[in-house]
N, C-alpha and C positions, 0 to 999 in steps of 0.2 A: 807485189806479184811477179813472179817470174815470167819472162815471154817465152812464147811457143811460135816463131816464124812459120813453120812447117804447117801449122793450122791442124794439131791432130784430131779436132772436132770431126769425127766422120758420120755416115749417115744412119748409124746404130741408133734406133730408136726415133728414127724420123716419122713425125707424125702426131707422136706423144706429147701432151701440153707441158711446155718446157716453164711457161709463164701462166699464171690463172689468177684473173682479176674477179674478186667476188665482191659486189654490190660498192663499186668503187664512187664516192661522190667528193666533189670539191666545190666551194663557194669562195667567192670574194666579197665580202660584204652581203649587201642585198642579192647580189646575182649569184643563181646556182650555174656554174658553168657546165659540170657533169653531174648526173644523177644515178645513182643504183647501176654502174657499169659492170655487167658480168662477160667477160670474154677470157678465151683460152687462146695462146700463141704456141702453135706446134713447133718442135725443132725440124729442120729439114724442109720448111716451106716459107714462102713469102706472104705475108698477110699485109694486104692492103688498108690502109684507113682512109675512107673517103667521106666528105661531108661540106656542106656550104661553109663560108666564112662565119666565124664563132658558134660553129657547131658543137665546138670541145676537142677537137682533134690534137691541139698543142698542147691545152691542159691535159690530158689523159697521157700524152707521150712524156711530160715533164714529170708528172707522177710516177712513172715508171724509171725514169732517169735519175730522180733525186732532187729535181729542181723544187717541185712542190711536195707538200706532204698531203696524201689525202686526208677528208675529214672524217670518212668513214668507209668501212669496208676493208675487206683483206688482200694480200698480196701473197700467192705462193709462189715459189720458185724452186724447179725440181723437187715438187712433191711438198715442200715445207714452208710453214709461214715466215714472212722476211718484212722487216722493217727497213726501207729504203730512204734514208734521212738526208742524203747528199749524195751527189755524183761518184763523190769516192765510196760510199757504198753500193752504188750500182757498179763503178768498176770492179769491186772485189768479187761481186757474183758473177761477173761476166757479162754486163750491160753496157754498151758504148753505144754513142749518138753520136751520128754525124749531122751538124745542125746545117741549115741551110746557109749561113754565112761561112761554112766550113772551118773558121777559127783556124787558119792557115797563115802564118808569117812569112809575107813575101821576101823579106831580107833573109830569111834562112834557106838551107837549101834542103831537099827531101830529107836526108837521114836526121837533121836537126829536127825537122818538124814534126816527124815521125815519134822521136824520143824526147819531144818538147816536154818537160817536167818530171820526165821518168830516165833521165839520163843513166846510162850504165858508167860507174866508175869503178878505179881500183887504186887505192891508195891516193886518193882525193884526186888522181888524173882520170880523164874522160877515156873511154874503152872505144875509141873512133873506129877501129877497124871491126872490135866486135859488133857495133852497132850498124856500120855500113853493109856487114855481110848480112846481118838480121833483116834489113831493110831491102837489101836484093832478094833474098829469100823468099821475102811475104811477098813482095811484088809478081817475083817469078810463079810463086804456088797459085796467084791469081790470075796468072797469064797476064798480067800488063806488062805490054811487050813495046808501047809507043814511047816510053821515056827513055831518053838518050842515057842520062846518067844521073845515078842517086845523089849526086853532088852538085847538080843544077840547082840554081836558085828557084824556090817554087813562083818569083815573079815571072820567070820564062816558060812558063807552063800555060798551055791550052786550058780551056773551062773542063773539057772532058778529063785531062790528064790531071787537073788540080782536084777533081772529084775522086778519081782513082787513088790517088795519094791519101785523101781524106779517108777514103774506105778502107785501104790498107792499114793505116794507122790504126782505126779503130779492130781490126782484127789481127793486130799484133799482140795483142795484151791476152791470150788466151779467150778471147771472147765468147761467148754462147748464144746471145741475142745482139744485133745491130739494128739501131733504130734510124731511119734517114729521112730528113724530112725535105721535100721536094728536090730529089737528087738531081733531074734532069733540068731544073729550072733554069733557061736562058742559053741551053745549049742548042746548037745546030743537029742536024737528023743523023750525021756519022756519029759525032760525040755523045748522044743520047742512047745510040745502039750500043756503043762502047760499054756505056756505064750500065745501062740494062741488063747486057751480058754478064757486067762483071756482079749485079747483086743476084741473077741467077745462080751463079757460080758459088754463091756463099751459101744459098739454100742446100745448093747438089751437096757441098761440102759438109750439109749436117746442121749448119747455124739455123736459126730462128732468124727471121728478117721482118721487121715492121716497116712499111714504108709510105709516107704520106704523099699524094700527088694530087694534083688538080687535073691532070691530063690523063683522060681516061684510055687513050690510045696506049699509054705507057703502063698503066695499072692492067689493062687485060693481056697487054704483051708478057707482063713478068710474073704478076699474081696468081697464088694457088687459090686464096681465100679473099674474101672481099668484106670488111666490116663497114656498115656506113652508120655515122652518126647523124641524129638529127635533134637540134635543139638540145644539147647536152645527154641525149638519152641513144641507146644502141638501138638502131633502127631495124638492122638485119645483121647477120654474119650466114654467108653461104660461099660456097666454092664458086670461084670464078666462071665455070662451066654453066653453073647454073642460073647465071645473070646475063643481061646485056646491058648495053650503055644506057639506054632509056629506062630500063628497071633502076638502074642505081642513080640516075638523074631523078627519078619519080622519088625513091626512098630519101635522098638529099634533100629535097625542096618540100616534100609533104610528109615525109614520115612513114609512107606505105606507097606500093604501086599495085594497080589492079593486074598488071601482068605477071606478077610474081605469085604463082600457083602454091606456094607454100605460105601465104601471107592471107591466113584465113580470117578476116575481118579486122585483121590489125597486124602492124608489123611487130613481130618479136623476132630475138635473136635465134 
């Protein structure tokens, strides 16, 4: 897939469901990890996935990312049914995942990391200048200004800079949906602010963003919508403005909240 460092995904169609999950289920042996998940992910918005440990958040995003194949249900992308059997299938659609461990190589520089496995070549030789320019353009388009040089080793970067590089790597390849697993984990206050601003910029550029975070402050700072999972089922999906921290905690721990006026006798999406 040819890259588009400038990120031509504009805000056109923001709010339309880029990704639709219909009845998605997954079990591992006798354990039902997720069951009958119906969820829409709009373009141009940040959707936060909240849930207690074991609620099914990681399994759900791995089904979207092609790491797990759902046992049942349908995935639609840009309005058409798709089968995502591998991360390569996901990437071909424009779905990129930034995992919690970031999957960056400390011994390589920023350019080498951003193009790892997708190196540009001409007549067997690496197109170093072209890749360096694309890396610079992508970081600049995301307003990542704290990196001194795209040729500095990743090992020399701070936690926030490493996260920024991982996100830039994800959007380098015409991505339309970026999934982030705990992007602010173990970051300080200033670095967390930098990363959340970057997440917000992705949505403002028209990308769909799914973020998993246990930090409710981060969730309410950056999310447009919050989807809460409880014991493998979707307890609620609401605009963030209609929820507060206690309501989310209630939904995470009991599957319902008495404070949720939209919850008439039982949590529902």
